[in-house]
N, C-alpha and C positions, 0 to 999 in steps of 0.2 A: 829677352828682347823681342818685341813684336815686329812683325813685318806686314805691311799693307801695300799691295800693288794692284794695278789694273791691267787685265789681259784681254786681248781680243781673241775670241774662240769662234771663228767662222762668222756667223751672222750675229753672235751675242758678245757683248762685253761683260766681263766678270770682274768683281772685286775679290782679291785673294787675301785672306787674313790668316796668317800663320798656317798656310797650306789649305785652308778651307775656302771653298768657292761659293760666292753669292752673286745673284744677278746684280748688274750695275744699276739697273733701273734709272734713278735720277742722276747718277754720277756721270760727269763728262771727262773729268781728269782728276788725278790724285798723285802727289809726289811727296817724298820725305824731304823736309826742309830743315830739320834739326834733330837733336836728341829727343826721341819720343814725340816728334811733332810732324804732322802731315797737313798739307794744304792742297786745295783744289777747287773745283767748281761742280755744283750739283744744281740742276734745273736753272742754270744761268746765274746762280748766286755763289759767292765765295764762301768757303767753309774752312775751319781749322779743327783738327783733332789733336789733342795733347794728352799724353798719359803713360802709365806704366813705370816700371823701375828706371828705365832709361831717361825719363824726364825728371827724375828725382823724387817721384812719389812711390806709392805702393803699387803692386801689380794690379790691384783692383780699383785704382784711382784714374779715371779717364774723364775728359771734358771735351764737349763739342760746342763750337760756335758756328752758327750758320746765319748769314746775313738775312735770309728770308724770315728768320725767327727772332729778329731783334739784334741790332748791330753789335752790342757789347756784352750780351748775356751768354754765359756758358752753362750748358746742361751737363750735369754729372751722370756718368755711366760707370758700370762695373767692369767693362772690358772693351777691347777694340771692336769686337764683333757687335756688342750692344751699340757702340757709337755708329758703326756703319748702318746697322738696322734702324737706328733712330732717324737717320737722314732718309733712308729709303721709305720709311713708313710715316714720316711727318706729313 
């Protein structure tokens, strides 16, 4: 089961994925909203990340939808970390 959270560490916000820390960069908020599903805001736009075994898929089946990249399109990723990095580098 994957975990994705956002932490404030002094002057920096971090996204923590399964214990690994990444700069929050574009992320404003993220919260778990269901089995294998996280939603939040990045650069002022809503996003959804769905995936992993908990969502009913394989451990390497992850999908990201971000309003800035087209309202209903999902981009396939291989991991929760790849999904986070996709938003940060888009």
